[in-house]
Structures are given as structure tokens and as C-alpha cells.
C-alpha positions in Angstrom: 22.8 45.4 -84.2 23.0 43.9 -87.7 24.2 40.7 -86.1 21.1 40.6 -83.8 18.8 41.1 -86.8 20.5 38.3 -88.7 20.2 36.0 -85.7 16.5 36.7 -85.3 15.8 36.4 -89.1 17.6 33.0 -89.1 15.5 31.9 -86.1 12.3 32.8 -87.9 13.4 31.1 -91.1 13.9 27.9 -89.1 10.2 27.9 -88.8 9.6 27.8 -92.6 6.7 25.4 -92.4 4.9 27.5 -89.9 5.5 30.7 -91.8 4.3 29.1 -95.1 1.2 27.7 -93.3 0.3 31.1 -91.8 0.8 32.9 -95.2 -1.3 30.4 -97.0 -4.0 30.8 -94.3 -3.8 34.6 -94.6 -4.3 34.3 -98.4 -7.3 32.1 -97.9 -8.8 34.4 -95.3 -8.1 37.4 -97.4 -10.0 36.1 -100.4 -12.8 34.3 -98.5 -13.6 36.7 -95.7 -15.3 40.0 -96.5 -14.5 43.1 -94.5 -11.3 44.2 -92.8 -10.5 41.1 -90.8 -7.3 40.4 -92.8 -6.0 43.9 -92.0 -5.9 43.0 -88.3 -5.2 39.3 -88.4 -2.0 39.2 -90.6 -0.1 42.2 -89.0 -0.9 40.8 -85.5 0.4 37.5 -86.6 3.6 39.1 -87.9 4.0 41.0 -84.6 3.5 37.8 -82.6 6.1 35.9 -84.7 8.7 38.6 -84.2 8.0 39.0 -80.5 8.4 35.2 -80.2 12.2 35.6 -80.9 12.5 36.9 -77.3 11.5 33.5 -76.0 14.3 31.9 -78.0 16.8 34.2 -76.4 15.7 33.0 -72.9 16.6 29.4 -73.6 19.9 28.0 -72.2 21.1 31.2 -70.7 20.8 33.0 -74.1 20.8 36.4 -72.6 24.0 35.8 -70.8 25.7 34.7 -74.0 24.3 37.6 -76.0 25.7 40.1 -73.5 29.2 38.7 -74.0 29.0 40.1 -77.5 29.8 43.7 -78.3 26.3 44.9 -77.4 24.5 46.1 -74.3 21.0 45.8 -73.0 19.8 49.0 -74.7 21.0 47.8 -78.1 19.2 44.5 -77.6 15.9 46.2 -76.7 16.3 48.6 -79.6 16.8 45.7 -82.0 13.7 44.0 -80.7 11.5 47.0 -81.2 12.9 47.6 -84.7 12.4 43.9 -85.6 8.8 43.9 -84.3 8.0 47.2 -86.0 9.4 45.9 -89.3 7.6 42.6 -89.0 4.3 44.3 -88.2 4.7 46.8 -91.0 5.7 44.3 -93.7 2.7 42.1 -92.6 0.4 45.1 -92.8 1.6 45.9 -96.3 0.9 42.3 -97.4 -2.5 42.5 -95.7 -3.3 45.7 -97.6 -2.4 44.0 -100.9 -4.7 41.0 -100.1 -7.5 43.4 -98.9 -7.5 45.3 -102.2 -7.1 42.2 -104.3 -10.2 40.7 -102.6 -12.0 44.0 -103.0 -11.3 44.3 -106.7 -12.5 40.7 -107.3 -15.8 41.4 -105.5 -16.5 45.0 -106.5 -16.1 47.0 -109.6 -16.3 50.6 -108.3 -13.7 51.1 -105.5 -12.7 54.5 -104.2 -9.2 53.9 -102.8 -9.3 57.3 -100.9 -12.4 56.1 -98.9 -10.5 52.9 -97.9 -7.3 54.6 -96.7 -8.7 55.8 -93.3 -9.9 52.3 -92.5 -6.7 50.7 -93.5 -4.4 53.2 -91.7 -6.5 53.0 -88.5 -5.2 49.5 -87.8 -1.6 50.7 -87.4 -2.0 52.7 -84.2 -3.8 49.8 -82.6 -1.1 47.3 -83.6 1.7 49.5 -82.5 0.0 50.1 -79.1 -0.4 46.3 -78.7 3.3 45.9 -79.5 4.2 48.6 -76.9 2.3 46.6 -74.3 3.5 43.1 -75.2 7.3 43.6 -75.6 8.0 44.8 -72.0 5.7 42.1 -70.6 7.5 39.4 -72.6 10.9 40.7 -71.5 9.8 40.8 -67.9 7.8 37.6 -67.4 9.0 35.3 -70.2 6.9 33.4 -72.7 4.8 31.3 -70.3 4.1 33.9 -67.6 3.5 36.7 -70.1 0.4 34.9 -71.5 -1.1 34.8 -68.0 -0.3 38.5 -67.4 -1.9 39.4 -70.7 -5.0 37.4 -69.9 -5.2 39.2 -66.5 -4.8 42.6 -68.3 -7.5 41.8 -70.8 -9.7 40.5 -68.1 -9.3 43.7 -66.0 -9.9 45.8 -69.1 -13.1 44.0 -69.9 -14.3 44.4 -66.3 -13.4 48.1 -66.2 -15.2 48.6 -69.6 -18.3 46.8 -68.2 -18.3 49.0 -65.0 -17.7 52.1 -67.1 -20.8 51.3 -69.2 -22.9 50.7 -66.0 -21.7 53.8 -64.3 -21.8 56.2 -67.2 -24.8 54.7 -69.0 -25.2 53.6 -72.6 -26.9 56.8 -73.7 -24.0 59.0 -72.5 -21.5 56.6 -74.1 -23.4 56.8 -77.4 -23.4 60.6 -77.2 -19.6 60.6 -76.5 -19.1 58.4 -79.6 -21.2 60.7 -81.7 -19.1 63.7 -80.6 -15.9 61.8 -81.5 -17.4 61.0 -84.9 -18.0 64.7 -85.5 -14.4 65.6 -84.7 -12.1 66.5 -87.5 -10.4 63.4 -88.9 -7.0 65.1 -88.9 -7.3 66.0 -85.2 -8.1 62.3 -84.4 -5.3 61.1 -86.5 -2.7 63.4 -85.0 -4.0 62.7 -81.4 -3.8 58.9 -82.0 -0.3 59.2 -83.5 1.0 61.3 -80.6 -0.5 58.9 -78.1 1.1 55.8 -79.8 4.5 57.6 -80.0 4.2 58.4 -76.2 3.2 54.8 -75.4 6.1 53.5 -77.5 8.6 55.7 -75.7 7.3 54.7 -72.3 7.4 51.1 -73.4 11.0 51.3 -74.6 12.1 52.9 -71.4 10.4 50.2 -69.3 11.9 47.5 -71.5 15.4 48.9 -71.0 14.9 49.0 -67.2 13.7 45.4 -67.3 16.7 44.2 -69.2 19.1 46.2 -67.0 17.6 44.6 -63.9 17.9 41.0 -65.2 20.5 38.8 -63.7 22.6 38.1 -66.8 
């Protein structure tokens, strides 16, 4: 697995100019945009960059070559999840640093404890997005996966619209108020368990996808 990590890191380093440009853009956004935008933007960017290594493996029968090495499809899938998780987490840490640096420049009285729930809340969303995108990328490839994701987002938007029309705005607002009144620990634990379950299901699906590929 160490060899796969080295391969992917070298692939990412070949795009130094792109990485430097994205980091510079992240710094500019972090110090010019107020709010939590940077906390979602930079980790999502890191996740997309690491997921993009899958598309490199597809080129010129790359999967076939990789499977001649002393690895199997499960090892390959495991490495991709660990790589994407690492890239997302490192990007998130960098985003948190930029967020607090920007906060300290703009404000004098900052209570870090009040900021922690907001900062941490981005992680489950990012990990859930990763759990959705990796199996889609493995199944459909770089080009088709974009179309599939657009279809998924479109269906989600339509279902959300229909849900609002059927349930009604007032009932949705009352449901949101009830969620706000729930204990923060309960919400945090529930979100964590849901993301872990989604990640496990995603990993199993990805392993099945790789096993069914014609390598």
C-alpha cells in the first residue's frame, strides 16, 4: 500500500502549478471572505484533487498494470479511501488555520469554544460527499461520473422541492426548531454514526465495483 501512496503523491506533485494556484487562491479567499466559506471550499478542493488520482489510474490500462503488482482490488480501494481521507483532513486543518487567522485579524474577542461546533460540522458533510463520490468515480470514470453526479444533485433538488411542497414550509420550520432544541451531543453522535455507516457501505460498493471490472 505504501507504494500506491507514493505513486499518488508523485502524481499530485506533478501538478505543482495547479496546487500552488489553488493554495494561493485559498489564502486570498480565507483573508478576504468573511464567514465559513473557506472551511468548506479548501477541504472540498483537497478531496477532489485526491479523488482525481483515480482518473490517472484509468489511462492506458493503468488498472491492469497495477493489478500485476503484489496488491489486490481491496488494497487499491482501501488506499484510495485513506488517501482521500488524508487529503481532506489536511486541507481541513489548513482551512481552520486560515479561518482563525482571518478571525483574529478582524475581531479582538474570539471565543474558540464557540467556533468549534461550526468548524467540526463541516467534517461529516465532507466525508459523506467522499463516500458518495469515490464509488461513482470508480464505476463510471472521470467523464461519466460528472454526469452521474449532476443527475444525483438534480434528483436531490427536485425531491427537496417536492418535499417542501408536500410537507409545507411551516411544518419544515417546526422540524428544524425541534432539531435545534436537541442536545448537541446527540446530534454529533448521530451524525458520526451515520457517516461511519455511509463510509462502510461506500467501501463495500467500491470493492464490488473494482472486483467486477475487466482488468
